[in-house]
C-alpha positions as CSV (number, residue, x, y, z in Angstrom):
1,M,-0.8,17.6,44.9
2,T,-0.1,21.4,44.0
3,S,-0.8,22.8,40.6
4,E,3.0,23.5,40.6
5,R,3.5,19.9,40.4
6,M,1.1,18.8,38.1
7,D,2.8,21.5,35.4
8,M,4.3,19.0,32.9
9,T,5.4,22.2,30.9
10,V,8.9,21.9,30.3
11,Q,10.6,24.7,31.8
12,P,12.7,26.9,29.4
13,D,16.3,27.6,30.2
14,L,17.0,30.9,30.2
15,S,20.8,30.5,31.4
16,A,21.6,28.7,28.1
17,S,19.4,31.0,25.7
18,R,22.2,33.8,25.1
19,G,20.5,36.5,23.0
20,R,17.3,34.9,23.4
21,V,15.4,37.9,24.0
22,A,16.7,41.5,23.3
23,P,14.9,45.1,22.6
24,V,14.7,44.0,19.0
25,R,13.3,41.0,18.2
26,S,15.7,39.3,16.0
27,R,13.8,36.2,15.2
28,R,9.9,35.1,15.2
29,P,7.7,32.0,15.1
30,I,6.0,31.0,12.3
31,Y,3.1,27.7,12.1
32,L,4.3,24.9,9.7
33,D,2.4,22.3,8.0
34,M,4.7,19.3,7.9
35,L,4.4,15.8,5.8
36,P,4.0,13.1,8.1
37,P,5.9,10.0,7.5
38,C,3.1,7.9,7.1
39,N,1.5,10.1,4.4
40,A,5.2,10.5,3.0
41,G,5.4,6.4,3.0
42,C,2.1,5.6,1.5
43,P,2.0,4.1,-2.2
44,A,-1.5,5.2,-2.6
45,G,-1.1,8.7,-1.4
46,E,-3.4,8.7,1.6
47,N,-3.5,11.6,3.9
48,I,-3.3,9.1,6.9
49,Q,-2.6,11.7,9.5
50,E,-5.9,13.5,8.5
51,W,-8.3,10.5,8.7
52,L,-6.7,9.3,12.0
53,R,-7.6,12.9,13.5
54,L,-11.2,12.6,12.0
55,I,-11.1,9.4,14.0
56,K,-10.1,10.8,16.9
57,A,-12.3,13.2,17.0
58,G,-15.2,10.7,16.5
59,E,-16.1,11.8,13.0
60,L,-16.3,8.5,11.2
61,E,-18.0,8.9,8.3
62,A,-15.6,11.7,7.3
63,A,-12.6,10.0,8.1
64,W,-13.9,7.5,5.4
65,R,-14.6,10.0,3.0
66,Q,-11.1,11.8,3.6
67,L,-9.5,8.3,3.1
68,V,-11.2,7.3,-0.4
69,A,-10.6,10.8,-1.8
70,D,-7.0,9.1,-2.6
71,N,-7.8,5.1,-2.0
72,P,-11.4,3.9,-2.7
73,F,-10.4,0.4,-1.5
74,P,-9.8,0.7,2.3
75,A,-11.6,-2.7,3.4
76,I,-9.1,-4.3,0.8
77,H,-5.7,-2.5,1.6
78,G,-6.6,-2.8,5.7
79,R,-5.9,-6.6,4.7
80,V,-3.6,-6.9,2.0
81,C,-1.2,-3.8,2.0
82,Y,2.3,-4.3,3.3
83,H,1.8,-1.1,4.8
84,P,5.0,0.7,4.4
85,C,3.7,3.7,5.9
86,E,4.1,1.9,9.7
87,S,7.5,1.4,8.8
88,A,7.8,5.1,8.4
89,C,6.0,5.9,11.7
90,N,7.8,7.9,13.7
91,R,5.9,6.7,16.6
92,K,8.2,3.0,16.0
93,D,11.1,5.2,18.0
94,L,8.9,5.6,20.6
95,D,7.6,2.6,21.5
96,S,5.8,0.9,18.5
97,A,4.4,2.4,14.9
98,V,0.4,2.8,15.0
99,S,-1.5,0.1,13.5
100,I,-2.5,2.0,10.5
101,R,-3.3,-1.0,8.2
102,S,-5.7,-2.5,11.0
103,V,-7.6,1.0,11.4
104,E,-7.8,1.6,7.6
105,R,-10.0,-1.7,7.8
106,Y,-12.2,-1.0,10.5
107,L,-12.9,2.1,8.8
108,G,-13.4,0.1,5.2
109,D,-15.8,-2.6,7.0
110,M,-17.7,0.1,8.6
111,A,-18.3,2.0,5.4
112,I,-19.5,-1.5,3.8
113,E,-21.7,-2.0,6.7
114,K,-23.1,1.1,6.8
115,G,-23.5,1.4,3.2
116,W,-21.6,4.6,2.7
117,Q,-21.3,5.4,-0.6
118,Y,-19.1,7.6,-3.2
119,P,-20.4,11.4,-3.9
120,K,-21.4,11.1,-7.3
121,P,-19.1,13.7,-9.4
122,R,-20.3,17.6,-10.2
123,R,-19.4,17.8,-13.5
124,R,-19.8,15.5,-17.2
125,S,-17.0,16.1,-19.1
126,G,-18.4,14.3,-22.0
127,R,-15.0,12.7,-22.3
128,R,-14.6,8.6,-22.7
129,V,-11.5,6.4,-21.4
130,M,-10.9,3.2,-21.8
131,V,-9.2,1.0,-19.3
132,V,-8.0,-2.6,-19.7
133,G,-7.8,-4.6,-17.0
134,A,-9.8,-4.7,-13.7
135,G,-6.7,-5.3,-11.4
136,P,-6.2,-2.7,-8.3
137,S,-4.1,-0.1,-10.7
138,G,-7.4,-0.2,-13.3
139,L,-9.9,-0.1,-10.9
140,S,-8.2,3.0,-9.1
141,A,-7.8,4.6,-12.2
142,A,-11.3,4.3,-13.3
143,Y,-12.9,5.2,-9.4
144,H,-10.3,8.8,-10.0
145,L,-11.3,9.0,-13.2
146,T,-15.3,9.0,-12.7
147,K,-14.7,11.3,-9.8
148,L,-13.1,14.0,-12.4
149,G,-16.2,13.7,-14.5
150,H,-15.4,11.0,-17.2
151,E,-17.3,8.0,-18.6
152,V,-14.9,5.0,-17.9
153,E,-15.2,1.6,-19.2
154,I,-13.0,-1.5,-18.2
155,F,-12.3,-4.4,-20.4
156,D,-11.0,-7.2,-18.6
157,A,-10.5,-11.1,-19.6
158,G,-11.6,-12.4,-16.5
159,D,-15.0,-13.5,-15.5
160,L,-15.1,-11.5,-12.9
161,P,-13.4,-8.1,-11.8
162,G,-10.6,-7.9,-9.3
163,G,-7.4,-9.3,-11.1
164,M,-5.0,-10.7,-8.8
165,M,-6.6,-9.6,-5.9
166,R,-9.5,-12.4,-7.1
167,Y,-7.3,-14.9,-8.4
168,G,-3.9,-14.6,-6.9
169,I,-4.5,-13.6,-3.5
170,P,-6.1,-16.5,-1.2
171,E,-9.6,-15.7,0.3
172,Y,-8.2,-16.4,3.9
173,R,-6.3,-13.1,3.2
174,L,-8.9,-11.4,1.4
175,P,-12.6,-12.6,1.7
176,R,-14.3,-12.3,-1.7
177,D,-17.4,-10.6,-0.4
178,I,-15.0,-7.9,1.1
179,L,-13.4,-7.6,-2.6
180,D,-17.3,-7.8,-4.1
181,A,-18.6,-5.0,-1.8
182,E,-15.7,-2.5,-2.9
183,I,-15.9,-3.3,-6.2
184,D,-19.8,-2.9,-6.5
185,R,-19.7,0.4,-4.9
186,L,-17.5,1.3,-8.2
187,R,-19.8,0.2,-10.3
188,E,-22.5,2.2,-8.2
189,F,-20.6,5.0,-9.0
190,G,-21.1,4.9,-12.6
191,V,-17.6,2.6,-13.9
192,V,-18.9,0.0,-16.7
193,F,-17.7,-3.2,-16.5
194,R,-17.3,-5.4,-19.4
195,Q,-15.6,-9.0,-18.6
196,N,-14.7,-11.8,-20.7
197,S,-13.2,-9.1,-23.1
198,P,-9.9,-9.5,-23.7
199,I,-8.1,-7.2,-26.1
200,K,-6.6,-8.2,-28.9
201,D,-6.7,-5.1,-31.4
202,L,-6.5,-2.1,-28.9
203,L,-6.6,0.6,-31.6
204,A,-9.7,-0.9,-33.4
205,T,-11.6,-1.0,-29.6
206,Q,-10.8,2.2,-28.7
207,A,-12.1,3.5,-32.3
208,E,-15.0,1.3,-31.9
209,G,-16.0,2.9,-28.5
210,R,-14.4,6.1,-29.3
211,F,-12.6,6.5,-26.7
212,D,-10.6,9.8,-25.9
213,A,-7.3,8.0,-24.2
214,V,-6.5,4.6,-23.1
215,F,-5.1,3.4,-19.6
216,V,-3.4,-0.1,-20.0
217,A,-3.5,-1.9,-16.4
218,V,-2.9,-5.5,-17.5
219,G,-1.6,-7.7,-14.8
220,A,1.3,-9.9,-14.2
221,H,-1.0,-13.3,-15.0
222,I,1.7,-15.3,-17.2
223,S,4.1,-17.8,-15.0
224,K,7.7,-17.7,-15.8
225,R,8.7,-20.9,-16.5
226,V,11.8,-23.2,-16.1
227,D,12.9,-26.6,-17.7
228,I,13.1,-29.0,-15.2
229,P,13.9,-33.0,-16.7
230,S,11.4,-35.1,-14.9
231,T,9.7,-38.5,-15.6
232,D,6.1,-37.3,-15.1
233,A,5.6,-33.5,-16.5
234,S,1.8,-33.4,-15.0
235,R,3.7,-33.2,-11.8
236,V,4.5,-29.7,-12.1
237,V,2.6,-26.8,-12.1
238,D,2.8,-23.1,-12.4
239,A,2.0,-20.9,-9.1
240,V,0.0,-18.4,-10.7
241,S,-2.8,-21.3,-12.6
242,F,-2.5,-23.3,-9.1
243,L,-4.0,-19.8,-7.0
244,R,-6.5,-19.2,-9.9
245,D,-8.0,-22.9,-10.0
246,V,-8.3,-22.5,-6.1
247,A,-9.8,-19.2,-6.2
248,S,-12.1,-20.2,-9.0
249,G,-13.5,-23.1,-6.7
250,E,-11.6,-26.0,-8.0
251,R,-9.5,-28.0,-5.6
252,P,-6.4,-28.9,-8.1
253,I,-4.8,-32.8,-6.9
254,I,-1.6,-32.2,-5.4
255,G,0.5,-35.1,-3.5
256,R,1.1,-35.3,-0.2
257,R,4.8,-33.5,-0.3
258,V,4.8,-30.3,-2.4
259,A,7.7,-28.2,-2.7
260,I,7.2,-24.6,-3.9
261,Y,10.0,-23.7,-6.3
262,G,10.6,-19.6,-5.8
263,G,10.9,-17.2,-2.8
264,G,8.6,-14.6,-3.5
265,N,5.0,-13.6,-2.0
266,T,3.0,-15.9,-4.8
267,A,5.8,-18.7,-3.7
268,M,4.3,-18.2,0.0
269,D,0.8,-18.1,-0.8
270,A,0.8,-21.6,-2.7
271,A,2.8,-22.8,-0.1
272,R,0.2,-22.3,2.5
273,V,-2.8,-22.8,0.1
274,A,-1.1,-26.2,-0.6
275,R,-0.9,-27.2,3.2
276,R,-5.1,-26.3,3.3
277,L,-5.5,-28.4,0.5
278,G,-4.2,-31.4,2.2
279,A,-0.2,-31.4,1.8
280,E,1.2,-33.4,4.6
281,E,4.7,-31.5,3.5
282,S,4.8,-27.7,2.0
283,V,8.6,-26.9,1.0
284,V,9.7,-23.6,-0.3
285,V,13.0,-24.3,-2.3
286,Y,14.5,-21.0,-3.1
287,R,18.2,-20.8,-4.7
288,R,19.4,-17.6,-2.2
289,A,19.4,-17.1,1.6
290,Q,16.7,-15.9,3.8
291,E,17.8,-12.3,3.5
292,H,17.4,-12.3,0.0
293,M,14.1,-13.5,0.1
294,P,11.5,-11.1,-2.0
295,A,8.9,-12.4,0.1
296,H,7.5,-10.0,2.8
297,A,8.7,-10.6,6.2
298,E,5.1,-10.8,7.5
299,E,4.3,-13.4,4.2
300,L,7.1,-16.0,5.2
301,E,6.2,-15.4,9.1
302,G,2.7,-16.5,8.5
303,A,4.1,-19.5,5.9
304,Q,6.1,-20.6,8.7
305,T,3.6,-20.5,11.4
306,E,1.4,-22.8,9.5
307,G,4.3,-25.3,8.9
308,V,5.7,-24.6,5.8
309,K,9.4,-25.2,5.6
310,M,12.2,-23.6,4.1
311,N,15.0,-25.1,2.3
312,W,17.4,-21.9,1.4
313,L,20.1,-22.1,-0.7
314,R,19.0,-24.8,-3.0
315,T,18.0,-25.1,-6.7
316,I,16.2,-28.0,-8.4
317,K,17.9,-29.9,-11.0
318,E,15.8,-33.2,-11.6
319,M,12.5,-34.3,-10.6
320,H,11.9,-38.1,-10.0
321,D,8.8,-39.8,-8.9
322,E,9.0,-39.0,-5.5
323,D,11.7,-36.9,-4.9
324,L,13.8,-34.3,-6.2
325,T,17.2,-33.5,-6.8
326,V,18.7,-30.3,-5.8
327,E,21.6,-28.5,-5.9
328,I,23.7,-26.8,-2.7
329,M,24.0,-23.4,-3.3
330,E,26.5,-20.5,-2.2
331,I,26.9,-16.6,-2.1
332,D,29.7,-15.3,-4.2
333,E,31.8,-12.4,-3.2
334,D,29.3,-10.8,-5.7
335,G,26.3,-11.5,-3.9
336,K,25.2,-13.7,-6.5
337,A,23.9,-17.6,-6.0
338,R,26.5,-20.0,-7.5
339,G,26.4,-24.0,-7.6
340,T,28.6,-25.8,-5.3
341,G,28.5,-29.2,-7.9
342,K,26.9,-30.7,-4.7
343,F,23.9,-32.2,-4.8
344,E,21.3,-34.0,-2.3
345,K,17.5,-35.5,-2.4
346,L,14.6,-33.5,-1.6
347,A,11.3,-35.9,-0.8
348,A,8.4,-34.5,-2.9
349,D,5.7,-35.5,-5.3
350,T,4.4,-32.3,-7.1
351,V,6.5,-29.2,-7.6
352,I,4.8,-25.7,-7.8
353,L,6.7,-23.2,-9.8
354,A,6.5,-19.8,-8.3
355,L,9.5,-17.8,-10.3
356,G,7.9,-15.0,-11.1
357,Q,5.2,-13.5,-13.6
358,R,5.6,-11.3,-16.5
359,A,2.8,-9.1,-18.1
360,D,0.6,-10.2,-21.1
361,T,1.4,-6.9,-22.9
362,D,1.7,-9.0,-26.4
363,F,-1.6,-7.4,-27.8
364,L,0.4,-3.8,-27.5
365,R,3.5,-4.9,-29.6
366,A,1.3,-4.4,-33.2
367,I,0.6,-0.6,-32.3
368,P,3.5,1.1,-34.4
369,G,5.7,3.1,-32.3
370,M,4.8,1.4,-29.0
371,S,7.9,0.9,-26.9
372,F,9.0,-2.1,-24.6
373,H,11.0,-3.1,-21.8
374,D,11.0,-7.2,-21.5
375,D,7.6,-7.9,-20.8
376,V,6.5,-4.2,-19.7
377,V,5.8,-1.0,-21.7
378,D,7.6,2.2,-21.5
379,V,6.1,4.9,-20.2
380,D,7.0,8.7,-19.1
381,P,7.9,8.7,-15.6
382,N,5.8,11.9,-15.2
383,S,2.8,11.5,-17.3
384,L,2.8,7.9,-17.5
385,M,2.2,8.2,-21.0
386,T,3.6,5.2,-23.3
387,S,5.4,6.3,-26.7
388,V,1.6,6.4,-28.4
389,P,-0.1,9.8,-27.6
390,G,-3.5,9.3,-25.3
391,I,-2.2,5.6,-24.6
392,F,-1.2,5.5,-20.8
393,A,0.0,2.6,-19.1
394,G,0.3,1.8,-15.0
395,G,0.7,-1.2,-12.5
396,D,2.3,-4.3,-13.7
397,A,1.9,-3.5,-17.0
398,V,5.0,-0.7,-16.6
399,P,8.4,-1.2,-14.5
400,S,7.3,-1.4,-10.9
401,D,6.9,-3.2,-8.0
402,R,4.0,-5.4,-7.8
403,T,1.7,-4.7,-5.0
404,V,-1.8,-4.0,-4.5
405,T,-1.4,-0.5,-3.2
406,I,1.7,0.4,-5.6
407,G,-0.8,-0.2,-8.3
408,T,-4.0,1.9,-6.7
409,G,-1.4,4.9,-6.8
410,H,-0.3,4.4,-10.1
411,G,-4.2,4.4,-10.8
412,K,-4.9,7.5,-9.0
413,R,-1.4,9.2,-10.7
414,A,-2.4,8.1,-14.0
415,A,-6.3,9.5,-13.9
416,R,-4.7,12.9,-13.0
417,R,-2.6,12.9,-15.7
418,I,-5.1,11.6,-18.1
419,D,-7.4,14.2,-17.2
420,A,-4.8,17.0,-17.7
421,W,-4.0,15.7,-21.0
422,L,-7.7,15.3,-21.7
423,N,-7.9,19.1,-21.3
424,T,-4.4,19.8,-23.1
425,E,-2.8,20.9,-19.8
426,E,0.4,19.9,-18.4
427,W,0.5,18.1,-15.2
428,I,2.6,19.8,-12.4
429,E,3.5,17.9,-9.5
430,P,2.3,20.2,-6.6
431,Q,4.7,20.8,-4.3
432,K,5.0,18.8,-1.2
433,N,6.0,20.1,2.3
434,P,9.1,19.0,4.0
435,G,8.9,16.0,6.3
436,V,9.7,15.8,10.1
437,S,11.6,13.5,11.9
438,I,11.3,11.9,15.5
439,D,14.4,13.8,16.4
440,E,13.1,17.1,15.6
441,M,9.9,16.1,18.1
442,N,9.3,16.4,21.8
443,L,8.5,13.3,22.9
444,W,8.3,14.3,26.8
445,Y,4.8,15.2,25.9
446,F,3.9,11.3,24.6
447,G,3.3,8.7,27.2
448,D,4.1,5.0,26.2
449,H,1.3,3.1,25.0
450,A,1.5,-0.4,23.4
451,R,-0.3,-0.6,20.2
452,R,-3.2,-2.7,19.7
453,Q,-2.7,-6.0,18.0
454,H,-5.3,-7.8,15.7
455,V,-6.4,-11.8,16.9
456,E,-5.7,-14.3,14.4
457,T,-7.2,-17.7,14.2
458,E,-5.5,-20.8,15.8
459,V,-3.1,-22.9,13.2
460,D,-5.2,-25.9,13.5
461,E,-8.4,-24.4,12.5
462,R,-6.9,-22.5,9.7
463,M,-6.2,-25.8,7.6
464,G,-9.9,-26.7,7.9
465,G,-10.7,-24.2,5.1
466,F,-10.5,-20.8,3.5
467,G,-12.1,-18.5,6.1
468,E,-10.3,-15.2,6.9
469,I,-7.5,-16.0,9.6
470,V,-7.1,-12.3,11.0
471,A,-9.8,-10.6,12.8
472,G,-10.1,-6.8,12.5
473,L,-9.8,-4.1,15.5
474,T,-12.7,-3.9,18.0
475,H,-14.3,-0.3,17.9
476,D,-12.5,0.7,21.1
477,E,-9.2,-0.5,19.7
478,A,-9.4,1.1,16.6
479,H,-10.2,4.5,18.4
480,F,-7.2,3.9,20.6
481,E,-5.0,3.4,18.0
482,A,-5.9,6.5,16.0
483,Q,-5.8,8.8,19.2
484,R,-1.9,6.7,19.4
485,C,-0.9,9.1,16.1
486,L,1.3,11.8,17.2
487,S,0.4,14.3,14.6
488,C,3.9,14.6,13.4
489,G,4.4,18.1,12.2
490,N,1.5,19.6,12.2
491,C,-0.8,21.1,14.9
492,F,-3.5,19.0,16.9
493,E,-4.6,22.0,19.1
494,C,-2.7,20.8,22.4
495,D,-2.4,24.7,24.0
496,G,1.3,24.0,24.3
497,C,2.2,27.0,23.2
498,Y,-0.6,28.8,24.3
499,G,-0.2,28.0,27.8
500,A,3.7,28.5,27.7
501,C,4.0,32.1,26.2
502,P,4.9,34.7,28.7
503,E,3.7,37.4,26.7
504,D,-0.2,36.1,25.5
505,A,1.2,36.5,22.2
506,I,-0.7,33.6,21.1
507,I,-4.4,33.6,20.0
508,K,-6.5,30.9,19.7
509,L,-8.9,30.7,16.7
510,G,-11.2,28.3,18.1
511,K,-11.7,24.4,17.5
512,G,-10.4,23.6,14.1
513,H,-8.6,26.9,13.6
514,R,-5.9,26.6,15.4
515,Y,-3.9,29.5,16.6
516,R,-2.3,32.4,15.3
517,F,0.8,34.8,16.5
518,D,0.6,38.4,17.9
519,Y,3.8,39.7,16.8
520,E,3.0,43.2,18.4
521,K,3.6,41.4,21.8
522,C,5.8,38.6,20.3
523,T,9.6,38.7,21.7
524,G,10.7,35.9,19.7
525,C,11.7,34.0,22.8
526,A,11.0,30.5,21.0
527,T,9.5,29.2,24.3
528,C,6.2,28.5,21.9
529,F,8.7,26.5,19.4
530,E,10.5,24.6,22.6
531,Q,6.7,23.3,23.9
532,C,5.4,22.6,20.6
533,P,5.3,18.3,21.0
534,V,5.4,18.2,17.1
535,H,7.3,20.7,15.4
536,A,4.8,22.5,14.2
537,I,6.5,25.7,15.0
538,E,9.8,27.0,13.7
539,M,11.9,30.0,14.2
540,I,12.7,32.4,11.4
541,P,14.9,35.5,11.1
542,E,13.0,38.6,11.7
543,G,11.9,40.1,8.4
544,G,12.4,36.3,6.8
545,A,9.7,34.2,5.3
546,R,9.2,30.6,4.9
């Protein structure tokens, strides 16, 4: 095979490029740094593309340190995050998205195995910050505030830190040794934990501890209730209490046929836990259709795989000794569920209520000037400060979707804004680079490579206990997935521009330093632009700036 036949460079179509080259250059190329869609889609604000690049380069510890610059708990998030980054990944339109969450888990687990620790803060500010709540938002804020040089103490009502990660997410999804390992690293970092310390008078506790600022990050631990006529009220339990008891080592007594009333992620968890506790039938009753369910698709799929049944368009009206009376619902022209007046029986001897949770913010209502919206606190959307100066809030305590990753992102945002406030500065959000779509990239450069899938435990094995059901990627699989990253919008030194330039106007600056243009030689022909596979080059008018 000749070298000419091996050359994959796309030849420029000069016939269709009138005015491409002229005596006077009318345009010139510049190198870009675009915002990859995975980075843009991450609620925790991770620089995903960069830590994937470092893995590709074999710099694993550097990759982990890049990751924890934004998110201190990769082993946790590598298991429970709903990976919106993968939904945004441009590669999904080529073959399949990069398995970002699985690679993150690989890095997180390696850090635990190797004993990697956060670097100690370079300075001490002398300021003290009080954090209320040891869930994902509070833990994240404590980490970032400590990194910024502040002393942080976390006050939490639970026996152990972790919030709903410990007492809401079942162990088969998040093993407790993994949770403990990443929290212990935070403790080694210098964060002080005050467990079994519910806050009753926030201002008094703040004054007593001489705290300069407060971050409220209480979780949504209180179940919403509904009155269901029943001959035996003891057969009705709420999902939060049910999951908390199981997480604490108890084994609640349930019947053979369990109905879970609700359609969110908590309902899916409760249904799957009920199966592990011996329920022969675990049925989710939801008043709307499947497409309206708030539960994530993977949670629904996991529940159905484990034998959980779904009863759509049904609402519970009465509970009897051995069954339930449910009303058949329909969706009206406004998209709302309404009763049809038709009823049927559903066999069930236990009902678990999973109708949503509210945050326990009652202790804040005694503070003069504090503003609320239902059960959550009103905050300035930019600063995350409440209507009371020096008191900030995030996570489940503010209007927001309630996931671990969103809570973690809130903690980082709050820490940076608290730091600015303590320094009497106004926080200014850094300007983001423009994004890049798949249509702007040259996909001819990239071959089709199917993603590496994690292995799941067989269903029969799962029902025997609460062991983790998803295995992590191997070393080779994780590295393969990292290499599938398209480096959207950012140069990865493929030499495409360098090799294609007909004027030798591109100068290599050495590994890791990319290239620069020699505009004395450049004619503005745009060959480099057309050859760049990731849209890291743009053509701009001569004399223009970008």
